[in-house]
N, C-alpha and C positions, 0 to 999 in steps of 0.2 A: 255403304258399309264402312268405308274409311272414316266417315264422319262419326259413326257410332263408336268405332274403336278409339278414335281421337278424343271424343268426349269422355269415354270411360277412363282413359289415361289422365285427362285433366282432373276428373273427379278424384281419382286415386292420388294424384299429386297433391291436390288441395287437401284431401283427407290426411295424407302423411305430413304435409306442412303444418296443418292445424295441430296434429299430435306432437310434432317436434316443438312448435312454438309454445305449446302448453307446458312442456317439460324443461325448456331451455330458458335460462335467465340471461339477459343481455345487459352488460354494464358498459356505459360510455365514459371514457376519460379522454376528452379532447381539449381540455383547457390548456392554453399555451402561455408561457412566460418568455419574454424576449429580453435578452441582456445585450445592450449596446455598449461596446468598449473599444478603445483604440488598440491597435496592434502592439504598441510598445508597452502598454499597461498589461495586456494579456501575456506578453513574453515575460515580463518581470514576475507576474504571479505564477506562471507555469514553471519558470526556472527555480523560484523559491520552493515550490511544491516538489519538484524533482529532487532538489537538494535535501529536503526534509525526508523524502522517501529513502534516499541513499543513506542518510544519517541513521535510519532505523537498523541498518545491518552492519555498521562500521565496527561494532564491538566484537565481531566474530574473530577477526585476525588477531588482535592482541590477546584474546582469551586462548586461542589455539596455541600461540607462542608461549604464553604463560604456563599452560598445562604441560607443554613439551619441556620447558625449563624446570618445572616442578618435578617432572619424572627423573631428571638427571640425578639429583642428590638421593632420590628415593631408590634408584636402581643401581647407583654407583657405590660400590663398597668403599673405595678410596680413590680420591683424585690423584693423578700421576703427573709428573713433570713431562711437558711436551713442548716442542718448538722453542726451547730455551726459556720456558716460563715455568715457574715453580708450581707445585700442586696447590699451595695455599692461594696463589693469585688466581688460578683457574676456579677454585671454589668461591673466592670472593667475587669474581666476575659473574659467576653463575647466580649468586644471591642478589647482586646488584641488578643484573638484568631481570631477574624475577620481580624485584620491587618496581623497576621502571615499567615493565609490561603490565604489572598488576595495576599501577596507578593509571596507565594509559587505558586499560580496560575499564576501570571505574569511571574515568572522565567520559569516554565514549558511550559507556552504558547509561550514564545520566543524560547525555545528549540524545541517545536513542529513546530513553524514557520520555523526554520532553517532546519528541517528534511522534509519539504514539497516537496523538490525536489527529494526525494528518489523514484526511479522508477526501473523497470526491465532494462530499457535502461541504467541507471546509473550503475547498477551492471555489465552489459555486458561490458560497457566502462571500468570499473575498471579491469575486467578480461582481456581485450585487452591491457590495458595500458602498461604493460611490454613487451607484445609480439610484439609491433610495431618495436622495435629495432631488433628483430630476423626475421622479415618478409623478409628482403632482403637476409639473410643468407640461408633461406630455398629454395628460388628461385634459 
């Protein structure tokens, strides 16, 4: 009796497996690429990549300071003398600081714009760059 029950389970399993296999598409992606590189070259490439990633967000600080400085003359009715410095000097210092931070923002914004193409694929391509010459030697 156990044999009959066991064979029915096997038939049911085979039937279910056939139904699943008929409806399921199976894709294989097992191709492998190997990149052989020395540790010092890898360190240099990764350090450069890290610096490029950090360059993407450097513009935030000068923009924030510029906006803050921009709000000072917009919200101040009249500059006043303080700490033995005349009001006109405070006003001039504010405008000079605004120009300095705006120029700093523009410079870092351009640097950030140049670093926008930094991706994982670009790092992999840099790692592969020197290995293309050795590809034929290995085969």
